[in-house]
Structures are given as structure tokens and as C-alpha cells.
C-alpha positions in Angstrom: -4.7 8.5 37.4 -2.3 5.5 37.8 -1.5 5.7 33.6 -0.5 10.2 34.6 1.9 9.2 37.1 3.5 6.7 35.2 4.1 9.2 32.5 5.0 12.2 34.2 7.6 9.9 36.5 8.8 9.3 32.5 9.6 12.6 31.4 11.1 13.9 35.3 13.1 10.5 34.7 14.6 11.6 31.8 14.6 15.4 32.6 16.7 14.4 35.0 19.3 12.2 32.8 19.1 14.6 30.3 20.1 17.0 32.9 23.0 15.3 34.2 24.5 14.4 31.0 24.5 18.6 30.2 26.4 18.6 33.3 28.7 15.7 32.6 29.2 16.2 28.8 28.7 20.0 27.9 30.9 22.0 27.3 32.7 24.9 28.1 31.5 26.2 31.6 28.5 23.3 31.8 30.8 20.5 31.7 32.0 21.3 35.2 28.8 22.6 36.5 26.6 21.0 39.1 23.6 19.2 37.2 20.8 21.5 37.4 17.1 20.5 37.9 15.2 20.8 34.0 11.8 22.4 34.7 8.6 20.6 33.6 4.8 22.0 34.3 2.2 19.2 33.6 -0.9 19.0 32.8 -3.3 18.0 35.3 -6.3 18.6 33.4 -9.6 19.0 35.4 -7.5 17.5 38.6 -9.7 13.9 37.6 -12.3 14.3 40.1 -13.4 16.8 43.3 -11.7 18.6 45.4 -10.2 16.1 47.1 -8.4 14.1 43.6 -7.4 17.5 42.8 -5.2 17.4 45.7 -4.4 13.9 45.1 -2.7 14.6 42.0 -0.7 17.8 42.7 0.9 15.7 45.5 0.8 12.9 43.1 2.9 15.4 39.9 5.1 16.7 43.1 6.6 13.1 44.0 7.2 12.6 40.4 9.6 15.7 40.2 7.2 18.1 38.5 8.1 21.9 38.9 4.7 22.9 38.3 1.2 22.3 37.7 -1.7 23.7 35.3 -4.9 22.6 36.7 -7.5 23.9 34.4 -12.0 24.6 35.0 -13.0 22.8 31.9 -15.4 20.0 32.4 -14.6 16.2 32.1 -13.7 15.3 29.7 -11.5 18.6 28.5 -11.2 19.5 25.1 -8.4 21.5 23.3 -9.0 25.0 24.3 -9.2 25.9 20.4 -11.6 23.4 19.1 -15.9 23.7 19.4 -17.5 22.0 22.7 -15.7 23.0 25.3 -17.8 23.4 28.4 -17.1 24.7 31.9 -18.1 24.0 35.8 -19.6 27.2 37.9 -17.3 30.0 39.3 -17.5 28.8 42.6 -16.3 24.8 41.5 -14.1 26.8 39.7 -12.4 28.6 42.5 -12.6 26.0 45.1 -10.7 23.8 43.0 -7.7 25.9 42.1 -8.4 26.6 45.9 -7.7 22.6 46.7 -5.0 22.7 44.2 -3.0 25.5 46.3 -3.3 23.9 49.6 -1.8 21.0 48.4 0.9 23.0 47.5 1.3 24.6 50.2 0.6 21.6 52.4 3.3 19.6 50.5 5.9 22.3 51.6 5.1 21.9 54.9 6.0 18.4 54.2 9.0 19.0 52.6 10.3 22.1 52.7 9.9 25.6 51.6 10.1 25.9 47.7 9.6 22.4 47.0 5.5 22.3 46.2 4.8 22.5 42.6 3.9 25.8 40.6 -0.1 25.7 40.1 -0.7 27.5 36.8 -4.6 28.2 37.6 -6.6 28.0 33.6 -9.6 29.7 32.8 -11.4 28.2 29.3 -14.7 30.7 30.5 -13.7 33.0 27.4 -15.6 31.5 25.3 -18.7 30.0 26.6 -19.1 33.3 29.3 -17.4 35.9 28.0 -14.5 37.8 28.2 -15.5 39.5 31.6 -16.5 36.3 33.3 -12.8 34.5 31.8 -10.5 37.9 34.2 -12.9 38.0 37.0 -12.3 33.7 37.2 -8.2 34.3 36.7 -8.6 37.2 39.7 -10.8 35.0 41.7 -7.9 32.3 40.8 -5.0 34.5 42.2 -7.1 35.2 45.3 -7.0 31.6 45.3 -3.5 31.2 45.7 -2.2 30.2 42.5 1.4 31.1 41.0 0.2 31.5 37.8 -2.9 32.1 35.6 -3.3 31.8 31.6 -6.4 33.1 30.1 -7.4 30.2 27.3 -7.7 31.3 24.0 -8.1 35.2 23.8 -9.0 36.4 20.3 -7.1 39.6 19.8 -4.6 41.5 20.8 -6.7 44.0 22.6 -8.1 41.1 25.0 -4.3 39.9 25.7 -3.5 43.5 26.5 -6.7 43.7 28.9 -5.8 40.3 30.8 -2.1 41.7 31.4 -2.7 44.6 32.4 -6.1 43.7 35.1 -4.8 40.3 36.3 -2.0 40.6 38.5 1.6 38.1 38.8 3.1 35.8 36.3 0.5 34.6 33.0 0.6 32.0 29.4 0.7 32.5 26.6 -0.4 29.6 24.0 0.9 30.4 20.8 -1.5 27.8 19.3 -0.9 28.9 15.3 -4.1 29.2 13.1 -5.7 29.1 16.7 -7.9 31.8 18.2 -5.1 33.6 19.7 -3.0 36.2 17.2 0.4 34.4 17.2 3.2 37.5 18.3 6.9 37.1 18.8 8.0 36.1 22.6 9.9 39.9 23.2 6.1 41.3 21.9 4.9 39.0 24.3 6.9 40.2 27.5 6.9 43.5 26.7 2.8 42.8 26.9 2.9 41.2 30.4 3.2 37.7 29.8 5.7 35.6 31.0 5.3 32.4 29.5 4.6 31.1 26.0 4.2 27.6 25.5 4.2 26.3 21.9 1.9 22.7 22.2 2.0 22.0 18.4 4.4 23.5 16.7 7.1 20.3 17.1 4.7 17.5 16.4 2.8 20.0 13.3 5.7 19.8 11.9 7.1 16.7 12.5 3.7 15.2 10.5 5.1 17.4 7.9 8.4 16.0 6.8 6.8 13.2 7.7 4.5 13.5 5.2 6.9 15.6 2.8 9.2 12.7 3.8 7.1 9.3 2.4 5.7 12.0 -0.9 9.4 11.9 -1.6 10.0 7.9 -0.6 6.8 7.1 -2.8 8.2 8.9 -5.9 11.7 7.1 -5.7 13.3 11.0 -4.9 16.5 11.3 -2.8 16.1 12.2 0.5 19.1 13.1 1.6 18.5 17.2 1.3 16.0 16.5 3.7 17.1 14.5 6.7 20.3 15.0 9.1 23.9 13.1 8.3 24.2 9.7 10.1 26.4 11.1 12.1 24.4 13.9 13.2 22.0 11.4 14.1 23.8 9.5 16.4 25.2 12.8 18.4 21.9 13.8 19.1 20.4 10.6 20.0 23.1 10.4 22.5 25.1 6.9 20.2 28.2 9.2 20.4 28.3 10.4 24.0 27.7 6.1 25.0 30.9 5.0 22.6 33.1 7.4 24.3 31.8 6.1 27.5 31.9 2.5 26.4 35.7 3.2 25.2 36.7 4.3 29.6 36.0 0.0 30.0 37.5 -1.1 27.3 39.6 -3.8 28.8 
């Protein structure tokens, strides 16, 4: 838990710094705008214990600055939603887990003001273990329990995606995992279908791995890499060296 909270604090600090940088150094209107928070939804997994632990997790993420938290119905330790061997808790326990998260959100807002509590994203992985209808019923029950958004993980057909969007109210998340169980659709099609948000959990990681493999092979073969990488100047711009240098110049004596 402490390790998770430390990571959440680091992410929150990084997003806050990015917002300040954008406001300070942005172009046009962005340069004069007030810093705007960059929302981030934390993955609360199973809540790390019973319902009381779930509430503690919600409070911890809220204090760390997270805009939302996902809570799911898998048995701990959880697995990736698109791999074999998943198992879920009972229907009743899943609903109570989500209810505890929603109660914690509301209690946090009672203490710190309306809108300060994190969005609760309730996920079910029961489609593979208990069937599509069970997954739909869990999402409906999660909405009754008060969650802000639902996430039916790993639908296997476009028809299942469409039925989920038709039958379950409120905002919904689509998980676009390439080569996984769910059809990959353009964002516009997902929005038209009824999805509110799309996640691409491995796209950048997978692309980075492929790029590193290709570069390492070129290095091994003694081939040039210039056309595969950014210029040194572009790299400095992206990681912030150029901005820091300008700031440093302001204080030269």
C-alpha cells in the first residue's frame, strides 16, 4: 500500500509540474493561462483487501491528487484482463467492494468539498469466468451502488460492445489492447457506440520495446541509427533542457 501511495504521489507531482510548465512556457493563450490540473485515473486493482481497505485506498489516492480510481472484482492477486487464469469474487462481494469505494468518495467530499472526491471507475472481469450476461448485471449493479463510470473488460465482439453500451447507463471505458480479446475501433466509432473514454494500456510500451529492439539490432550490426532517432536538439526540447537553460539565463549575474 505504501509503495502504491508513493507512486501515486510521484505521478501527481509530475502531472502538477507538467501543468505549471504548460501554463508558464506554452504558446499563445496557453502561456498566459492559469495552470489547469491534468486528470489521472489511478488503478486501485482489487482495493488491497476488504471493504475497509478499499475505502482507505480511495482516500489515499484522493490525497495524492488522483482525479479518479478504478476498482475491480478480480480475486487478488489480479491478472491482466486479457490473459488466461482470471477469477472473480462473488457478485455480492463485488458490489460491496464498489459500494465501499463510492462511500469513501462521498465521505471525502463531505470533508473537503463537493467535487474533491475521485471518480469511481468500476470494472468487471466476469465475462470470461461467468459469461456476458453476468458481466452486464454486475455493471448495472455497480451503477446502482453509485459508481461514476463502468468498465466491462475484454468484450470479444462488436456486438457485445454495442449491447453493453445500450444496456448500461452512464460513462463507459473501452480498453483498446492491440492483439487482445477486444476488437480495436477508432475513437470516433467508440464514441458513437456510447463509450466515453478509451484506454491504450500497452500501445506506447509495446512501440517503445519494438523501437529499442530495432535500434539494438542496428547497433549490433554496426549500422547508422540517425534516421531512427530524434536530433539531440529535439531530445533536449522534449525532456526540458531548453526550458531550463532559458530559466537559468534569467538569473545569470
